[in-house]
N, C-alpha and C positions, 0 to 999 in steps of 0.2 A: 398887390393881388388879394391879400387877406382883407384889406380895407374895402376893396371893391366888392368882395363876396359878402362882407358884413352889411354893406349898404344895400345890396340886392336883396338879402334876407329881410332887412328892415322894410324895404319897399313892398315885398311880397307879404310879409307878416308884420305889420306895424304894431308897435307896442300899444297896449290898451290900459286904460285906467283899471286898477284892481277892484274898484268899488262899482262904478257904473258901466265899465267895459267899453266906454267910448274910446275912439282912437286918440292917442296923445299927439297933438300937433307939435308940442315942444319936445324935441328929441332927448333933451336932458332930464325931462320931468319923469317922475315915478308915479304921479297921481295927478288928475286934472284939478284945475283951480276950484271948480264947483264942489268936488268931493273933499278937497283939502280941509274945508271947514267942518265936514262931517266926521272925519277921522280924528277924533279928539281923544288923546290919551287919558288914562285915569288921573284925576286930580284930587287934591285934598288929602286928608289923613288916611293912612293905610295900615293894615294889620302888620305888626312887626315881624310876623313869621311868614305868612304866605303872600302878603301884598294886596289882598282884597281891600276894597274901600271900607272904611268904618265910619261911624256916625260923627265922631268928634276927636279932637286931639287928645282928650282924656281917655279915650278908648284905645287901649294898646293892642288888643287882639280881637279878631272877628269871632263870631259864635263857634265856627268850626274849630278854630285853634284854641279856644277857651276849653273846649270839651276833650280835645285829643292832643296827646304829645306826639309830635312827628319825628320821623327818622332824619328828615332833611334839616339843615341848619336854618335856612331862610330862602325866600324866593320872591320874584317880582313878575308882574305882567304889564303889558303896554296898554291894552284895550279891554273894556268889558265885552263879553261875548254876546253882542246883541246887534239887531238891525243890520246895517250895511256890512259891518265887519263879519258878522255871522255868515251872510250870503257869500262874501268874498272868500272866506276860509273854506266854505263848502266847494266852491269852484276850484280852489287851490288843491284840495285833497282828492276830489273825486272826478274832476274834469280836466286834469292835466295842465292846470294853469300855473306851472312851475315858475314862470317869469314873475309872478306876483311876489316871490321871495325877495326880490330886489327892494321893493317898497317896505315889506314887513321888516326886513333886517335893518334897513336904514332907520326905521322908527325904533327898533329894539336898541340900537346903539345910541340914538339921539336921546331917548327917554331914560334908558337904564345903563348907559355906558359908564358913567362915573361910579355907580354902585358896583358894577362888574369889576372895575379896576380896584375898588376897595376890597372886594372878595379875593382878588388876585388868584384866580384858578390856574392850576397847572395844565388842565385839559378840559375840553368841552366834549361831552358825551350825549348824543341824541337818544331819546327814548326809542328803543329798537322795536321793529315790527316783526311779527312772526314771518318766517322766510316764505311760506306758501302765499300768505297774504301780500307780501311785498312783490312776489313774482306776478301775482294777478293784477295788482295796481300798477306795477312798473317802477315804483319809487316809494321811498319813505319820506313824507313831508317834513318830519322832525330832522332827518338827516340833511335835507336840503337847507333848512334854516341853520342848522349847526355849522355846516361847512361854509356858508356865506358869512355867518357871524365870526367864525374863526379866522377867516381871511381878512375881514375888516379890522379885527382886534389883535391879529397876530398871535392867536392862541391855538395850539395844536388841537386837532379834532380826532377822537378815537371812536371808530365805529366797530371795533372788534371785541373790546373787553367786556361789554355788557350785551347779552343776547337774550332774546325772548324764546323760551324753550317749548312753549306749548300754545296752542290756539286758544284764544279767549273770545267771548262774544262781545259785541259793542257795548261800551260802558254806559252810553247815554240812555239805554233802556232800563237801567238797574238802579236800585237804591244803594245807600252806602254799604250796608252789610252784604248785600248781593255782590257789590263791586269788590269788596274785600275777599270774598270767597272766590270770585271769578279770577282774581289776579294772584291768589296765593300760589307761591312757587312758580310763577310765570316767568321770572327772570333768573339768570345766573351769570356769574362772571366766567370768562374763559381762562382766567388765571386765579390761583388761590391766594396770591399776594399782589395787591395793587400797589405799584411803586409810586404812583402819583397821588399825593395826599389831599389836594384840594380839587374838587370836581364841580363843574358846572353842567347840570343836566338841562337839556333843551327839548321843548315840545311845543305843539301849537296851542293846546287848550288845557287849562287847569280848572277843575270843578271841585270835587271833594278832596282831592289830594291823594287818593288811594294809589294811583299809578306812581306818582312821585315817591310816596312812602315806600312802596314795595321795591322800586328801583334803588332808592337811597339805602334801604336796609341791606340789600345785597352788596352794594358798594362798601358800606360801612363794615360789614362782616369780612370783606376782602382786604380791609386795611385803610380805607379812606377816612380821613379825620374830619373833613368838612364837605358837605354836599349841599350846594346851593342850586336853585333852578331859575330859569328864565323861560317864560312862555309869551306867545303873542297875545293870547286872550285869557281872561279868567271869568268864571261865573260870579254872580252876586253872592254875598256872604251866606245866604240860605241855601245855596246849591249843594 
């Protein structure tokens, strides 16, 4: 009965490619063959702290991380935030394409799974969304990614311990200093003592790192000893 229902849903709402949105004829595929070659993960040397691409193996840190000491321990991203991936993430966030998370998380595990296991996190925590904004949108895209990733990697997901306590304006329209002011005191923990010591924060996009820093600082003050992050996309080093 359940299988028949799933087949009917698939027939009525066929899965589409997360990049070009064409119908996927292969039921097991998460992306079409044409777009598979376009979805290229970040390759080559990366910043040891935030995972942004750097010019050479001799360059240990991107310009952002050379200038700033972060509260998070380290982080990684799968794709650069450009072209087809940028359009796909926009659909995921603002047009209810939650099914794209299947492809996103499969790539997160494939590209960064070994590093996540090295970090050995006790828990995955998604970057929270302000409750009113989440009600308006209907979902938190970071939470969807975190839950899918936790299921694949068998790591618990905690959506309660870190909360966003005030409304902030969209970060994309702000410079670094404005972002820092915008996010100051935006997060808090629901407990004064975080029992789990190694945390993996999950979000969709990383640019200047201000959001991750603010969240990591709050977790660190609550007792976390290591805070790593994993995102789907990152901006270029000058973002």
